[in-house]
N, C-alpha and C positions, 0 to 999 in steps of 0.2 A: 613733587619738589624737583626742580631742575637742577641737573647735574651736568658740569663740564666735561668735556669729549677727552680733556687731556688724560694722561695718567696722574691718579691722584699721589702726592705726596707721601711718603713716610716721614713724617716728621719726627717719629721716635724709633730709629733703626735699632736693629741687633746689634750689640756690641762685639767687636772685632775679635777680642779675648774672650776667652772662658773667665767666667767671675762666680762661683758659686757662693756666695754670700748676701745674706739681707740687709737689709737697711742697717745703717750704724744709728744709735742712737742721736736724735736730733739732724740726722742728714737729710737735706732738702730731697722730696720724693723724685723731681725731675733730674737730681745726679744720681742718685741711686740707679735710675732708670736707663741711664747712660752706659752705667758700668756692667749691670748685675745681669747672669744668666741664669739664674734659679726659674723654677717654673712660675712663681708667681709673678716676677717682674715679666716674662714673656708675655704671659696673659695682661698684664697692666699697659704693655704697649700696644699690643693688639687692642683692646678698648679704647685708647687714646687716637691710635691712628685710624681706626675704622671711623670713630665718630666725628674726628676733625675732619676728616675726607669731604663729608657730606654737608659739612658749614658752606655758605658762600666763600669762593675761595679766596676772595679778597681779606676776609676775616680770619681767614687760618692761620697765616703766621702772626698778626696781632695777637690770637688766643694763647699760640704757642708761646709767644713770649710772655705773657701775662702768667702763664701757668709756671714759668719760672720766677718772675717778680711777685708773685702775691697767689702762691698757689689755691690756698681757702677759697678767697673770691671768685677766681678763675676756673676753677673746677666746677665751682657751682654755674655760673655762666653756661659752661658747655652742656651742662645737664639741662638745664631751662631751655635752652635752645634746640637741643635736640628732644626733648619733650613737645615743644611746640610743633616740630618737624614731624614726628611720629603722630602726632593728633591730627595732621594735614595740612599744615601751614606752610607756606613760603616765607622765610623772615628776610628781613631787611634788618641789617646791623647798624644802629646807632645813625637813624635818620636825622637829616635837619628839620627843625621847627621855626616857626617864623618867629617865635620866641627866643630863638639863640641857644635853648637850651637842647639836649639831647637825652632819649631815651632809650637803653638798651636795645630792645629789639621793636620792631613794628611786623606782625604776625599777621598774614595775609591768608584766612582760610576760604574755602570756596565760596561761602556765605556773608561772613562779614568780617572785619579785619579790628584788631586790638592792639595797641602799646602794651610793652611790657618790660618793667624796671626790674633787676634783679638785684638781691641784697643778701648778703650772707653774714649776720651781725655776730659778733664774736660772744659766745655765751660761757658765762663764768671765767672772765680773764684772769681771776686770781688763781684759780686751778693750773692753769695753763704756766703762770709764774712761778707756781710752787713745783710743777714738773721740770722747768728749766733750771731751778734752784738744785733741784735731786741728779740731774743727769750726770754732771761731774763724778759724783759719788758712786754710782751706779757704772760708770764706764771705769773707775778703778776697781770695782769688784769683777767685772767683766774680764779684766786684764790679769786678773791674780786668781782666775776660777782653776782649779785641777780638772784633769780629763776625768770623763766619768760620770759629774754631777751635775744637776739642774740645782741653780741656788733660787731658793725663797727668800726675798729680803724680806724681813718681818717689820725691822723697825731701822731708823737711821738717825743719825746726830743731825743737830740742828746747825747746820755750817751754811752760810751766804757763800754768794760768788766771790767776794775779796777776803774769806776766811783761808787762812792754811788747811790743807790737806794733809799735811805730812803724817800728824799724829794718826788720823784716820787710815791713811795707807798702812801705815806700821802696825795698826791693829788687825786690821782685815788680812794683812800676809801673814801675822802671827797665827791667825786664827785657820787659815786655809793652808800653811804650811804640813806637809806631810799626809797631806789627804789624798790616798792612794785610789788607783781606779777601784771601785766597788767590787766586792766580792758577789755572787750570785746568791740573791735572797738577804743581801744586806738591807739595813733599812734605814731610815732618816737619821740624820743627826743634827742637834741645834747647838749651834755655836754664838756665844755670846760675849762680849766685850764692854765695858764702861767706860766712856771718856768725860771729861769736863762738858764738853758740848753734847752729850747725850750718850745713848745707848746703841751698838750695833748688835741687831740680832740677825741671823742667818739661819736658815735650815736648809741642809743638802739634801736632795732626793738622788738615788740612783737610777737616774732615767734618761741620760744622754748616752748616745751608742757612739761606737767609733765612726761611723758615717754621719754624725750630726753636727758636726763641728761649725758648719758654715752658721748654724743658728747662734745668736748670744747665749751664753751661759745663764742670765739674769732671767728665770720664768715666770717672776711676779715680782711686783713693788708693793710698798704699803699703800693702802688705800689713801686718796687724795681727799684732804676734807673740802667738800664742796656744798653748795647748795644751790637749787634749780631757781635762777633769773630767767629762765627762756621768756616769760610774761612780760616782764619788763623790758627785755631787749625787743621783743617784736612789737611794743608798743611804740618804742624809740625809732625803730626802723618806718613805720608807718608814717610818725610825723617827720622826720626828717629827710624822707623822700618826695614829699609833699610837691615840691617844685619841678620836679620832673615829670609827675603825674598831672600836676595843674596845667603843664605847656604843652601836653601831648595833643595830638591832630586825630588821635581815636581815643575811644575808652580804654580807660590807663587800667592796669593790672600790676600788681606788685609781687613779684615773686620772693617768697622770705625761706631761707632755709636756715632750720632750727637743730643745731648740733651738740645740744649739751648732752651728757650723759643719761639725765633724767627728762631730757625735752619730749614732749608728746604733743598729739593734735589738740589735746586738751589745753595746753597752753595756749594755743590760737582761739580755742572757745574763749578764754578767761580775756584775752588781751583784746579780741576783736568785738565780742558780743557782751560779756559779764559773767557773772556767777550766780547760782543759786544759794540765798542765805536762810536761816533758820530765823524765824520770828518768836522771840523769847518774852512770855509774860511774867514780868517782874514779882507782880503780886502774888501768882500762884508758883513762881518758880517753875515753870515748866514751856516746854516749847509747843507752839500752838499751831503752828505751821509752817510754810516755807512760801518765798517770793523770789523774782527773779530780779537781782540790782543789775541794772543796763549800765554798766560803769565801763563796758567796753569802748576801743575808738570809734567803731562803726555804728554807734548809739547814740555819739556823741554830735552836737550842731544840728543844722536844719539845711535844707534844700539840696540840690545835686551835689553830689559827695565828688571829692578827687578821684577816689581809687572806685571803680565798678566793681573789685572783687581782689581776695589775696590768692594767691597761688601757694598753698603752704607744701614744703616739703620738710621730712623729720629724719636726720641721719642717714642722708645718701652719700654711698663711698662706691669704691670698684665693687664691692659685692652687691651693690644695690640697695634695696630700702623699702619702706612703704610706698605705695603709689600715692601721687600728692593728690591734695584734696583743695577744692576750688570754695572757697569762703566768699559768697555773695553778700554785697553790701544791701543792708534792707534799703535803704533810699535810691537805690538805681535804679530807673524806669526802662533802661534800653533793653536790648537784647544782645547775649555774649553769642559766639560763635557755637552752632551746635554740637559739634565734636568736643568742644572745650567744656559745656555745659553737660557732657555726658559722663564726664568721669565723677566719681562722689563729690556730692555738693552739700554745702551745709550754709544755713542761713537763719536768721532769729527772727521769730513770727511775732510780732505785738500784741496779737489778740491772743495767744496761748501762753505767752509768754515763757517761751521755750527755743533752745536750738533744733531747728528740723534739720534731718539728716536725710537726702536722696542718694541712696545707694549709686554704686557705680554701675554702669551699662558697658563699660568697656574693661571690665577686670582681666587683669594680666597684660594690659597694652605695654606696661614700662618695660616689661623684657625685650621689648624690639630693640632697647638700647645695648643690649648684648653684654650685660655684667658679668663681671667674671666668679667663676664658682671656686678657683684654687685657694 
């Protein structure tokens, strides 16, 4: 990996003034990092500065701006670029192709070169919209919280963005008024109010000390109603990005980030290869065996595939995450870089009718990105 001789730029410098507050609800990460001096913000800035500094210099400013404009996908692009570098590749960003399309990275390993497109599909968008709807209500509770208490929000009324919050604010104020700093040994308190739009249920715990005022008062929120659509989103990503992969000048890989609450590598197994299903004998009313249903995207079609492999990531953030897994296309007949092939690798074996897992020979390599432990 070649580095420039110039002093690397500190893209996320330390704020000029002390601000020991955590991110406000809904506040963009980059704006919080520009102002906060808490230990977590310091560690996050260190992570971003160190990893941006070793990217091709011309791309550093582009990705820095992208982090402000589209944090979710730009952060994943940073993770993919650094993963390729740590595995031994020199990367070229968005190289031109004869077809006029651009793919995110050309990764030149010592033995072979591959093209890599990165995509971070939105998993369960409905849950995100529900969280946005709640944020103004939670902000009201935070603003009215008495000192000395952590508030567990058990239930909230059904109020949309355009609904008046006046009665809700009055109800929360009535519930929390007069709640003094908890005495030593005091227990929890359940506070409930009924509104036409639904119930407000708060549980107060005496766990906030005088030195913890920088943290939001709301310690937990009602669980979001969600269902895991990771498999469907992975399938869609494979289809939507085919044009970039088809026009790549080297064997093409698609890096996909699954970020749902319940996302797992099993979702990639299902989306790319298929699933094991039971064989049911109707006459005897019993299961007589199983078979593998090859309905995954990599088991469709014929001939040379668009994607040589998928590089799968699951819930990678500042603290890190599981090491990525390489999903090989069963019809790809070429060779991939040895270093890339040495991480955990999965493929589908048509003869045995099963997903075959090749354990990683580079366990622990992901830590080289310098993830945050705070």
